[in-house]
C-alpha positions as CSV (number, residue, x, y, z in Angstrom):
1,X,36.9,53.9,21.3
2,X,38.9,52.7,18.3
3,X,39.2,56.0,16.6
4,X,42.8,55.9,15.5
5,X,43.2,52.2,14.9
6,X,40.3,51.9,12.5
7,X,41.6,51.1,9.0
8,X,39.6,52.0,5.9
9,X,39.9,51.2,2.3
10,X,42.6,53.1,0.3
11,X,39.8,54.7,-1.8
12,X,38.5,56.6,1.1
13,X,41.8,58.0,2.2
14,X,42.0,61.8,2.6
15,X,45.6,62.3,1.3
16,X,47.8,65.3,1.1
17,X,50.2,63.9,-1.3
18,X,53.4,65.8,-0.9
19,X,51.3,68.6,0.7
20,X,50.4,69.9,-2.7
21,X,46.8,70.6,-1.7
22,X,47.6,72.5,1.3
23,X,47.4,75.9,-0.4
24,X,43.9,75.2,-1.9
25,X,42.6,73.9,1.5
26,X,43.9,77.0,3.3
27,X,42.2,79.2,0.7
28,X,39.0,77.4,1.0
29,X,39.0,77.5,4.8
30,X,39.8,81.3,4.9
31,X,37.1,82.0,2.5
32,X,34.6,80.5,5.0
33,X,35.7,82.8,7.8
34,X,33.5,85.7,8.6
35,X,35.9,88.6,8.3
36,X,33.6,91.0,10.2
37,X,33.5,88.9,13.4
38,X,36.8,86.9,13.2
39,X,39.2,88.2,15.9
40,X,42.7,89.1,14.8
41,X,45.9,87.2,15.6
42,X,48.4,88.2,18.2
43,X,51.1,90.4,16.7
44,X,48.9,91.2,13.6
45,X,46.5,94.1,13.3
46,X,42.9,93.1,13.1
47,X,42.3,95.1,9.9
48,X,45.1,93.3,8.2
49,X,43.7,89.9,9.1
50,X,40.2,90.8,8.1
51,X,40.9,92.4,4.7
52,X,44.2,91.3,3.5
53,X,43.1,87.8,2.7
54,X,45.5,87.4,-0.3
55,X,48.5,88.0,2.0
56,X,47.0,85.9,4.9
57,X,46.7,82.9,2.6
58,X,50.4,83.0,1.8
59,X,51.4,83.5,5.3
60,X,49.3,80.7,6.7
61,X,50.4,78.3,3.9
62,X,54.1,79.3,4.7
63,X,53.6,78.5,8.3
64,X,51.7,75.1,7.8
65,X,54.0,73.7,5.1
66,X,57.2,73.2,7.2
67,X,55.0,72.4,10.3
68,X,53.1,69.5,8.6
69,X,56.2,68.5,6.5
70,X,58.3,68.0,9.6
71,X,55.6,65.9,11.2
72,X,55.1,63.7,8.2
73,X,58.8,63.2,7.4
74,X,59.7,62.7,11.0
75,X,57.2,59.9,11.1
76,X,58.4,58.3,7.9
77,X,55.1,58.7,6.2
78,X,54.7,59.4,2.6
79,X,52.1,62.2,2.8
80,X,49.0,60.0,3.6
81,X,46.8,61.7,6.1
82,X,45.0,58.4,6.9
83,X,48.3,56.8,7.8
84,X,49.0,59.8,10.0
85,X,45.7,59.3,11.8
86,X,46.2,55.6,12.1
87,X,49.6,56.1,13.6
88,X,47.8,57.8,16.5
89,X,49.4,61.2,15.8
90,X,46.4,63.1,16.9
91,X,48.7,65.7,18.5
92,X,49.0,67.1,14.9
93,X,45.4,68.4,15.3
94,X,44.7,68.2,19.0
95,X,47.9,70.0,19.9
96,X,46.9,72.8,17.6
97,X,43.6,73.1,19.3
98,X,45.0,73.2,22.8
99,X,47.8,75.6,22.3
100,X,47.1,79.3,22.4
101,X,47.0,81.9,19.6
102,X,48.5,82.6,17.1
103,X,49.3,79.0,16.3
104,X,45.8,77.7,17.2
105,X,44.0,80.5,15.7
106,X,45.9,80.2,12.4
107,X,46.1,76.4,12.0
108,X,42.8,75.2,13.6
109,X,40.6,76.0,10.5
110,X,42.6,73.5,8.4
111,X,42.3,70.3,10.4
112,X,38.9,71.2,12.0
113,X,37.0,72.5,9.1
114,X,38.3,70.2,6.3
115,X,40.4,67.3,7.3
116,X,39.6,65.9,10.7
117,X,35.8,66.4,10.6
118,X,35.5,65.0,7.1
119,X,37.6,61.9,8.1
120,X,35.6,61.3,11.1
121,X,32.3,61.5,9.2
122,X,33.6,59.3,6.4
123,X,34.6,56.6,8.8
124,X,31.6,57.0,11.1
125,X,33.7,57.8,14.1
126,X,31.2,60.5,15.3
127,X,28.3,59.2,17.5
128,X,25.1,58.6,15.5
129,X,23.1,60.0,18.5
130,X,24.8,63.4,18.4
131,X,23.2,66.0,16.1
132,X,25.1,69.1,17.1
133,X,28.5,70.4,16.1
134,X,28.5,68.1,13.0
135,X,28.1,69.2,9.4
136,X,24.9,67.9,7.8
137,X,23.1,67.5,11.1
138,X,20.7,70.1,12.6
139,X,18.0,70.6,15.2
140,X,15.3,69.3,12.7
141,X,16.6,65.7,13.0
142,X,16.2,65.2,16.7
143,X,12.8,66.9,16.6
144,X,11.9,64.5,13.8
145,X,13.0,61.5,15.9
146,X,11.1,62.6,18.9
147,X,7.9,63.0,16.9
148,X,8.3,59.6,15.3
149,X,8.8,58.0,18.8
150,X,5.7,59.5,20.1
151,X,3.5,58.3,17.1
152,X,5.2,54.9,17.1
153,X,4.5,54.3,20.8
154,X,0.8,55.4,20.4
155,X,0.5,53.0,17.5
156,X,2.3,50.1,19.4
157,X,0.8,46.8,19.6
158,X,1.8,46.4,23.2
159,X,-0.9,48.2,25.1
160,X,1.4,48.4,28.2
161,X,4.0,50.4,26.4
162,X,2.0,53.0,24.4
163,X,3.5,56.0,26.2
164,X,6.8,57.7,25.8
165,X,8.6,59.1,28.8
166,X,11.5,61.6,28.3
167,X,14.0,63.4,30.4
168,X,16.1,66.4,29.3
169,X,19.6,66.9,30.7
170,X,21.7,69.9,30.1
171,X,25.5,69.8,30.7
172,X,26.8,72.6,32.7
173,X,29.6,74.5,31.0
174,X,30.5,71.4,28.9
175,X,33.7,72.9,27.4
176,X,35.1,74.0,30.7
177,X,34.7,70.7,32.5
178,X,36.4,68.3,30.2
179,X,39.6,67.1,31.9
180,X,42.6,67.2,29.5
181,X,44.3,64.0,30.7
182,X,41.2,61.9,30.5
183,X,40.4,63.4,27.1
184,X,43.8,62.2,25.8
185,X,43.2,58.8,27.4
186,X,39.7,58.6,25.9
187,X,41.1,59.5,22.4
188,X,44.2,57.2,22.9
189,X,46.6,60.0,22.4
190,X,49.9,60.7,24.0
191,X,50.0,63.7,26.5
192,X,53.2,65.1,25.0
193,X,53.1,67.3,22.1
194,X,55.5,66.8,19.2
195,X,58.8,68.7,18.9
196,X,58.0,70.6,15.8
197,X,54.9,72.2,17.4
198,X,57.0,73.1,20.5
199,X,59.8,74.6,18.4
200,X,57.2,76.7,16.5
201,X,55.8,77.9,19.8
202,X,59.3,78.8,21.1
203,X,59.9,80.9,18.0
204,X,56.5,82.8,18.4
205,X,57.0,83.3,22.2
206,X,60.7,83.4,23.0
207,X,61.8,83.0,26.6
208,X,61.1,84.1,29.2
209,X,57.4,83.4,29.5
210,X,55.5,81.8,32.4
211,X,54.7,78.0,32.0
212,X,51.1,77.3,31.4
213,X,49.8,73.8,32.2
214,X,46.0,73.7,31.6
215,X,44.4,70.6,32.9
216,X,40.8,71.1,32.2
217,X,38.6,72.4,29.4
218,X,39.0,73.0,25.7
219,X,39.4,76.3,23.9
220,X,36.3,78.4,23.6
221,X,35.7,79.4,20.1
222,X,38.1,77.0,18.5
223,X,36.6,75.2,15.5
224,X,37.9,71.8,16.8
225,X,36.4,72.1,20.3
226,X,32.9,70.9,19.4
227,X,34.4,68.0,17.6
228,X,36.5,67.0,20.7
229,X,33.3,67.3,22.9
230,X,31.3,65.0,20.5
231,X,34.2,62.5,20.5
232,X,34.5,62.6,24.3
233,X,30.9,61.8,25.0
234,X,30.8,59.1,22.3
235,X,30.4,56.3,24.8
236,X,28.1,58.1,27.2
237,X,25.7,55.2,27.1
238,X,28.1,53.1,29.1
239,X,27.1,55.2,32.2
240,X,23.5,53.9,32.0
241,X,22.5,51.2,34.3
242,X,20.8,49.3,31.4
243,X,18.1,49.8,28.8
244,X,15.0,48.7,30.7
245,X,11.8,49.2,28.7
246,X,13.8,50.7,26.0
247,X,12.2,52.2,22.8
248,X,13.0,50.1,19.8
249,X,13.5,51.4,16.3
250,X,13.9,48.7,13.6
251,X,14.6,46.2,16.4
252,X,17.4,48.3,17.9
253,X,16.9,49.9,21.4
254,X,17.2,53.6,21.5
255,X,18.0,55.1,25.0
256,X,19.1,58.7,24.2
257,X,20.0,61.2,21.6
258,X,21.8,64.5,21.8
259,X,22.0,67.9,20.3
260,X,25.3,69.6,21.3
261,X,25.3,69.4,25.1
262,X,21.5,68.7,25.5
263,X,20.9,65.0,26.3
264,X,17.5,63.5,25.8
265,X,16.6,60.2,27.5
266,X,13.7,58.1,26.3
267,X,11.9,55.1,27.8
268,X,8.5,53.4,27.6
269,X,8.0,53.4,31.4
270,X,8.8,55.6,34.4
271,X,10.9,52.8,35.9
272,X,13.1,52.6,32.7
273,X,13.6,56.3,32.5
274,X,14.6,56.4,36.2
275,X,17.3,53.8,35.6
276,X,18.7,56.0,32.8
277,X,18.6,59.1,35.1
278,X,20.3,57.4,38.1
279,X,24.0,58.3,37.1
280,X,22.9,62.0,36.8
281,X,20.6,62.3,39.8
282,X,22.9,60.5,42.3
283,X,26.3,62.1,41.6
284,X,25.4,64.9,39.2
285,X,28.3,63.9,37.0
286,X,28.9,62.0,33.7
287,X,31.7,59.5,33.4
288,X,32.7,60.4,37.0
289,X,35.2,62.9,35.8
290,X,33.8,66.3,36.4
291,X,31.4,66.8,33.4
292,X,28.4,68.2,35.2
293,X,24.8,67.4,34.3
294,X,21.6,69.0,35.3
295,X,18.1,67.9,35.0
296,X,16.4,70.8,33.3
297,X,12.8,69.6,34.0
298,X,12.6,68.0,37.4
299,X,8.9,67.4,37.4
300,X,6.8,64.3,38.0
301,X,4.6,64.7,34.8
302,X,5.0,67.4,32.1
303,X,2.6,66.7,29.4
304,X,3.5,69.7,27.2
305,X,7.1,70.9,26.8
306,X,9.4,72.8,24.4
307,X,12.2,71.0,22.8
308,X,14.7,72.7,20.6
309,X,12.2,75.5,19.9
310,X,9.2,73.2,19.0
311,X,6.3,72.6,21.3
312,X,5.2,69.0,21.9
313,X,2.1,67.6,23.5
314,X,1.2,64.0,24.3
315,X,0.1,63.3,20.7
316,X,2.8,65.4,19.0
317,X,0.0,67.3,17.1
318,X,1.4,69.6,14.4
319,X,-1.4,72.1,15.0
320,X,-0.3,72.4,18.6
321,X,3.3,73.2,17.5
322,X,2.2,75.7,14.9
323,X,-0.1,77.5,17.3
324,X,2.8,78.2,19.5
325,X,5.0,79.5,16.7
326,X,2.7,82.5,16.4
327,X,4.0,84.2,19.5
328,X,7.5,84.4,18.0
329,X,6.2,85.7,14.7
330,X,4.3,88.5,16.6
331,X,7.5,89.6,18.3
332,X,9.4,89.4,15.0
333,X,6.6,91.6,13.4
334,X,7.1,94.1,16.1
335,X,10.8,94.3,15.3
336,X,10.0,94.7,11.6
337,X,7.6,97.6,12.3
338,X,10.2,99.1,14.6
339,X,12.8,99.0,11.8
340,X,10.3,100.3,9.3
341,X,9.5,103.2,11.6
342,X,13.1,104.1,12.0
343,X,13.6,104.3,8.2
344,X,10.2,106.0,7.6
345,X,8.8,103.2,5.5
346,X,6.1,102.0,7.8
347,X,3.4,103.0,5.3
348,X,5.3,101.7,2.3
349,X,3.8,98.2,1.5
350,X,6.7,97.4,-0.8
351,X,9.4,98.0,1.9
352,X,7.3,96.5,4.7
353,X,6.8,93.2,2.8
354,X,10.5,92.9,2.4
355,X,11.0,93.5,6.2
356,X,8.2,90.8,6.9
357,X,10.0,88.3,4.8
358,X,13.4,89.1,6.5
359,X,12.1,89.1,10.1
360,X,8.8,87.1,10.2
361,X,9.2,84.5,7.5
362,X,12.1,82.6,9.2
363,X,10.0,82.2,12.3
364,X,7.2,80.7,10.2
365,X,9.6,78.2,8.6
366,X,11.4,77.0,11.7
367,X,10.7,73.3,12.3
368,X,8.3,73.2,9.3
369,X,10.1,69.9,8.2
370,X,8.6,68.3,11.3
371,X,5.2,69.9,11.9
372,X,4.6,71.5,8.5
373,X,3.7,68.2,6.7
374,X,0.2,68.2,8.1
375,X,-0.6,71.5,6.2
376,X,0.6,70.6,2.8
377,X,-2.6,68.8,1.6
378,X,-5.2,70.6,-0.6
379,X,-7.9,72.3,1.2
380,X,-5.9,73.2,4.4
381,X,-3.4,75.6,2.7
382,X,-4.8,78.8,4.4
383,X,-6.4,77.3,7.6
384,X,-3.3,76.6,9.7
385,X,-2.3,79.0,12.5
386,X,1.0,80.1,11.1
387,X,-0.4,81.1,7.7
388,X,-3.3,82.9,9.3
389,X,-0.9,85.0,11.4
390,X,1.2,85.7,8.2
391,X,-1.9,86.8,6.4
392,X,-2.8,89.2,9.1
393,X,0.5,90.8,8.8
394,X,0.2,91.1,5.1
395,X,-3.2,92.7,5.5
396,X,-1.7,95.2,7.8
397,X,1.0,96.0,5.1
398,X,-1.7,96.4,2.5
399,X,-3.9,98.4,4.8
400,X,-7.0,96.3,4.0
401,X,-9.6,94.9,6.4
402,X,-9.5,91.4,7.8
403,X,-12.5,90.3,5.7
404,X,-10.4,90.4,2.4
405,X,-9.6,87.0,1.1
406,X,-6.2,85.7,1.9
407,X,-5.7,84.6,-1.7
408,X,-6.5,88.2,-2.8
409,X,-3.9,89.5,-0.3
410,X,-1.2,87.1,-1.5
411,X,-2.0,88.1,-5.1
412,X,-2.0,91.8,-4.5
413,X,1.3,91.9,-2.6
414,X,3.1,89.3,-4.8
415,X,3.9,86.9,-1.9
416,X,4.2,83.2,-2.0
417,X,2.2,81.0,0.4
418,X,4.1,79.4,3.3
419,X,3.1,76.0,2.0
420,X,5.5,76.3,-0.9
421,X,8.4,77.1,1.5
422,X,7.3,74.2,3.7
423,X,7.2,71.8,0.8
424,X,10.7,72.9,-0.2
425,X,12.0,72.4,3.2
426,X,10.5,69.0,3.7
427,X,12.0,67.8,0.3
428,X,15.4,69.1,1.3
429,X,15.2,67.4,4.7
430,X,14.4,64.1,3.0
431,X,17.2,64.4,0.3
432,X,19.9,65.5,2.7
433,X,19.3,62.8,5.4
434,X,22.0,60.6,4.1
435,X,24.5,63.4,4.3
436,X,24.2,63.3,8.1
437,X,26.0,59.8,8.2
438,X,23.8,59.0,11.2
439,X,22.6,55.4,11.4
440,X,20.0,56.3,14.0
441,X,18.4,58.9,11.7
442,X,18.3,56.5,8.8
443,X,16.6,53.8,10.9
444,X,14.0,56.3,12.2
445,X,13.2,57.4,8.7
446,X,12.8,53.8,7.6
447,X,10.6,53.0,10.6
448,X,8.5,56.2,9.9
449,X,7.8,55.2,6.4
450,X,6.6,51.7,7.6
451,X,4.6,53.4,10.4
452,X,2.8,55.6,7.7
453,X,1.1,52.6,6.3
454,X,-1.0,52.1,9.5
455,X,-0.7,55.6,11.1
456,X,-1.9,58.5,9.2
457,X,-0.6,60.9,11.8
458,X,3.0,60.1,11.2
459,X,5.2,62.6,9.4
460,X,5.9,60.3,6.4
461,X,2.2,59.5,5.9
462,X,1.2,63.2,5.8
463,X,4.0,64.1,3.4
464,X,3.1,61.1,1.2
465,X,-0.5,62.1,1.1
466,X,0.2,65.7,0.1
467,X,2.7,64.5,-2.6
468,X,0.0,62.1,-4.1
469,X,-2.5,64.9,-4.3
470,X,0.1,67.2,-5.8
471,X,1.7,64.9,-8.4
472,X,-1.4,62.9,-9.1
473,X,-1.6,59.1,-8.8
474,X,0.6,56.9,-6.7
475,X,3.6,58.4,-5.0
476,X,5.8,55.5,-3.4
477,X,8.0,56.9,-0.6
478,X,11.1,55.3,0.4
479,X,14.1,56.4,2.4
480,X,16.5,55.8,-0.4
481,X,14.6,58.0,-3.1
482,X,15.6,61.5,-4.0
483,X,12.6,63.8,-4.3
484,X,12.3,66.2,-7.3
485,X,11.9,69.4,-5.4
486,X,11.7,71.6,-8.5
487,X,9.1,69.4,-10.1
488,X,7.0,69.4,-7.0
489,X,7.2,73.3,-6.7
490,X,6.1,73.6,-10.3
491,X,3.1,71.4,-9.6
492,X,2.3,73.4,-6.5
493,X,2.4,76.7,-8.5
494,X,0.2,75.1,-11.2
495,X,-2.4,74.1,-8.8
496,X,-2.6,77.2,-6.6
497,X,-0.2,79.7,-8.0
498,X,-2.8,81.3,-10.3
499,X,-4.6,82.6,-7.3
500,X,-1.5,83.4,-5.2
501,X,0.9,85.2,-7.5
502,X,-1.2,85.9,-10.5
503,X,0.5,84.0,-13.3
504,X,-0.3,84.8,-16.9
505,X,-4.0,84.1,-17.6
506,X,-5.4,85.3,-14.3
507,X,-8.2,87.8,-15.2
508,X,-7.4,89.7,-12.0
509,X,-3.8,90.5,-13.0
510,X,-3.5,94.1,-14.1
511,X,-1.4,93.1,-17.1
512,X,-4.1,92.2,-19.6
513,X,-5.0,94.3,-22.6
514,X,-5.8,98.0,-21.9
515,X,-4.4,97.8,-18.4
516,X,-1.2,98.9,-16.8
517,X,1.1,96.9,-14.7
518,X,0.4,98.6,-11.4
519,X,0.0,95.8,-8.9
520,X,2.6,95.1,-6.2
521,X,3.1,91.7,-7.7
522,X,4.7,93.4,-10.7
523,X,6.7,95.6,-8.3
524,X,8.3,92.6,-6.6
525,X,8.9,90.9,-10.0
526,X,10.5,93.9,-11.8
527,X,11.9,96.0,-8.8
528,X,10.6,99.3,-7.6
529,X,10.7,100.7,-11.1
530,X,12.3,104.1,-10.1
531,X,14.2,104.7,-13.4
532,X,16.1,101.4,-13.4
533,X,13.8,99.0,-15.2
534,X,12.6,99.8,-18.7
535,X,10.0,96.9,-18.6
536,X,8.0,98.6,-15.9
537,X,5.5,101.1,-17.2
538,X,5.9,104.8,-16.8
539,X,3.4,104.9,-13.9
540,X,5.7,102.9,-11.7
541,X,8.6,105.3,-12.4
542,X,6.9,107.8,-9.9
543,X,6.8,107.4,-6.2
544,X,3.1,107.5,-5.7
545,X,1.6,108.9,-2.5
546,X,0.7,106.5,0.3
547,X,-3.0,107.2,0.0
548,X,-3.0,106.4,-3.7
549,X,-1.2,103.1,-3.3
550,X,-3.5,102.2,-0.5
551,X,-6.5,103.1,-2.7
552,X,-5.1,100.8,-5.4
553,X,-4.9,97.8,-3.1
554,X,-8.2,98.4,-1.5
555,X,-10.0,98.9,-4.8
556,X,-8.5,95.8,-6.4
557,X,-9.3,93.7,-3.4
558,X,-12.9,95.0,-3.2
559,X,-12.2,96.8,0.1
560,X,-12.2,100.4,-1.0
561,X,-14.0,103.1,0.9
562,X,-14.4,105.5,-2.0
563,X,-17.9,106.7,-2.8
564,X,-18.0,105.2,-6.3
565,X,-17.9,101.8,-4.6
566,X,-21.4,102.3,-3.3
567,X,-22.6,102.0,-6.9
568,X,-22.2,98.3,-6.6
569,X,-25.2,98.3,-4.3
570,X,-27.2,100.1,-7.0
571,X,-26.6,97.3,-9.6
572,X,-23.4,98.3,-11.1
573,X,-21.4,95.2,-11.7
574,X,-18.0,94.6,-10.1
575,X,-15.8,92.0,-11.8
576,X,-12.3,91.1,-10.7
577,X,-11.9,94.1,-8.6
578,X,-12.6,96.5,-11.5
579,X,-15.5,98.8,-11.6
580,X,-17.4,98.4,-14.9
581,X,-18.9,101.9,-14.8
582,X,-16.0,103.1,-16.9
583,X,-15.1,101.0,-19.9
584,X,-11.6,100.0,-20.7
585,X,-11.8,102.0,-23.9
586,X,-12.2,105.2,-22.0
587,X,-9.7,105.0,-19.3
588,X,-7.2,102.4,-18.3
589,X,-7.2,100.5,-15.0
590,X,-4.4,102.5,-13.2
591,X,-5.8,106.0,-14.1
592,X,-9.3,104.8,-13.2
593,X,-8.1,104.0,-9.7
594,X,-5.9,107.1,-9.2
595,X,-8.1,109.8,-10.8
596,X,-11.6,108.7,-11.7
597,X,-12.6,107.3,-8.4
598,X,-10.9,109.9,-6.2
599,X,-12.3,112.7,-8.3
600,X,-15.8,111.2,-8.3
601,X,-15.7,110.9,-4.5
602,X,-14.5,114.5,-4.2
603,X,-17.0,116.0,-6.6
604,X,-20.0,114.2,-5.0
605,X,-19.3,116.1,-1.8
606,X,-19.1,119.5,-3.4
607,X,-22.4,121.4,-3.2
608,X,-21.7,123.5,-6.2
609,X,-21.2,120.3,-8.4
610,X,-23.6,117.8,-6.7
611,X,-26.7,118.6,-8.7
612,X,-24.9,118.6,-12.0
613,X,-23.1,115.4,-11.2
614,X,-26.4,113.7,-10.4
615,X,-27.9,114.9,-13.6
616,X,-25.2,113.2,-15.5
617,X,-25.9,110.0,-13.6
618,X,-22.6,110.3,-11.7
619,X,-20.6,109.8,-14.9
620,X,-17.4,111.8,-14.6
621,X,-16.9,112.0,-18.4
622,X,-20.4,113.5,-19.0
623,X,-19.9,115.8,-16.1
624,X,-16.6,117.1,-17.6
625,X,-18.4,117.9,-20.8
626,X,-21.3,119.8,-19.2
627,X,-21.2,123.6,-19.2
628,X,-21.1,123.8,-15.4
629,X,-17.9,121.7,-15.0
630,X,-14.7,123.6,-14.4
631,X,-12.0,123.6,-17.0
632,X,-9.4,121.1,-16.0
633,X,-5.7,121.6,-16.7
634,X,-3.4,118.7,-16.4
635,X,0.0,119.1,-14.9
636,X,2.6,116.7,-13.5
637,X,4.5,117.1,-10.3
638,X,7.9,115.5,-9.7
639,X,6.5,112.8,-7.3
640,X,2.9,112.6,-8.1
641,X,0.2,113.4,-10.6
642,X,-2.1,116.5,-9.9
643,X,-4.8,118.1,-11.9
644,X,-5.4,121.8,-11.4
645,X,-8.5,123.9,-12.2
646,X,-10.2,127.2,-11.3
647,X,-13.5,127.0,-9.6
648,X,-16.5,128.7,-11.3
649,X,-16.4,131.6,-8.9
650,X,-12.9,132.3,-10.1
651,X,-11.0,131.2,-7.0
652,X,-7.9,129.1,-7.7
653,X,-8.2,125.5,-6.7
654,X,-6.7,122.2,-7.6
655,X,-8.0,118.6,-7.6
656,X,-5.5,116.2,-6.1
657,X,-5.8,112.6,-5.0
658,X,-7.4,113.9,-1.7
659,X,-10.0,116.0,-3.4
660,X,-10.5,119.7,-4.0
661,X,-8.0,121.9,-2.2
662,X,-8.3,125.7,-2.0
663,X,-5.2,127.7,-3.1
């Protein structure tokens, strides 16, 4: 593998001219470290390493400057890192990765995170079939490749090769079974480390110390170890007996692709797949040097399987994958409810919705770049299994029945539909494909775009159809184009947002004239409103009781159990969740929900007021003006609103949200 001998143009050199950039590089790498989980260095207290970053930057730079300067000057190089790599001085980086702390722990973020990985990606040294351990690559890309191969084979002209056969191989303890000597030979690196590194090690650990000669494995937890593994298995395809009945993408045979240490073999026939499996099934080793491989699925025919968290069936149906995502969402909802119960906010819709977005929403978004494109079109936005499960959780948070419309629930709780997140994820996947520097991925994307012209089940065809409906007119899709994510999001909100989030102009939004901003949508937009936001009305500055907030939600969604709701059956109109028995000029929307309806329901069940209340046609205002009505006295409590009044018999009583209460 000509890693070190490859010569690139001078414009692509990653240079450290006179090592002037070393300080900024160290600072950038240390900022990326997680100080809460990063272990401390030997000889330095962990709190110092985790919190004294300013001092650590200077110490690390002071250590690296003479170390790298000695290497560069000793080799007669003028500070060009590309020349250093071409001179086969990989021990500058690999020696740091194999030596023990503190040198390895201190120096490894520099070459691994910024220099060596960037150089390998720029010069396409990393294998195109590897999608793990590499910046810009993720699990979404091998899942997309597998889905494309399934649809491409089903739409193949050759009737004999319309099936796709796969085998999944998991390497056993990949890091621990890499032999050091063969790793150096594979990378064309000398075994001996350079003298400056050895001298630095002697200063850190003065004699006597026992000699350590590791001959197998790379350091666990070292940032450069994943890169070494990816480079080591670069030519794993040489172990195959030959691509028989290979899957072809853009005329190029594709036999395998990997994510980290998970190897996937693909073929169009069982015989071709068997030839690919032979090196693993016979000796159980890869490259004949101790790297163990195991067949994770040793079954004759497995039509449905799970790959990297996504479920596949013979047709790679998106609905099949979405259906199996619901189980994980249910478990995440249980964790959210458990956390809400611990903090005493299980009956608080505002807090519970935040927990749902933190625990459940990521499960509903995983893999949506691959299977979510089928649910982006108009008319299927609320019919997919994942959105249905999310709506059931939101109904639980709002304490409304399952018969309430999903659009009403989203509007009431101020939540965005999952389709908007899926659209955003699909656009990001398309725009960042080039950053992966994977020729295999780009060939698959081009092939999928061409496949979409004759197969509507492909991922590109579904996304293009949804984009045409959303943007209007033609929407040509090509692998080189950059999608306008923001423009598509705006179009999505213009089309469905009025029903989902209640933008200005929606008649159901409680922000119109003579109404107060009392919906949860306003709560999410302006915070909880407890004395910190002057834009929120005074009603939101109080922590209303749970029953009151539930009554608000149920009443606006037409799902209230209060007695006044029965008037709808008697001919009283009900428009946009507002009872028209009381006009807006008499009482505003919020007070109507909190006082009028609850008071009406309570008075109707009081025998001493029932007859008078019926004589006034169940009009609370006429009843209050009648001689038989009690004199109400309004007072405010610190956390809620209560109205007190003595009963006609003289006994003290108060009318709260729950009705009359004797005192």
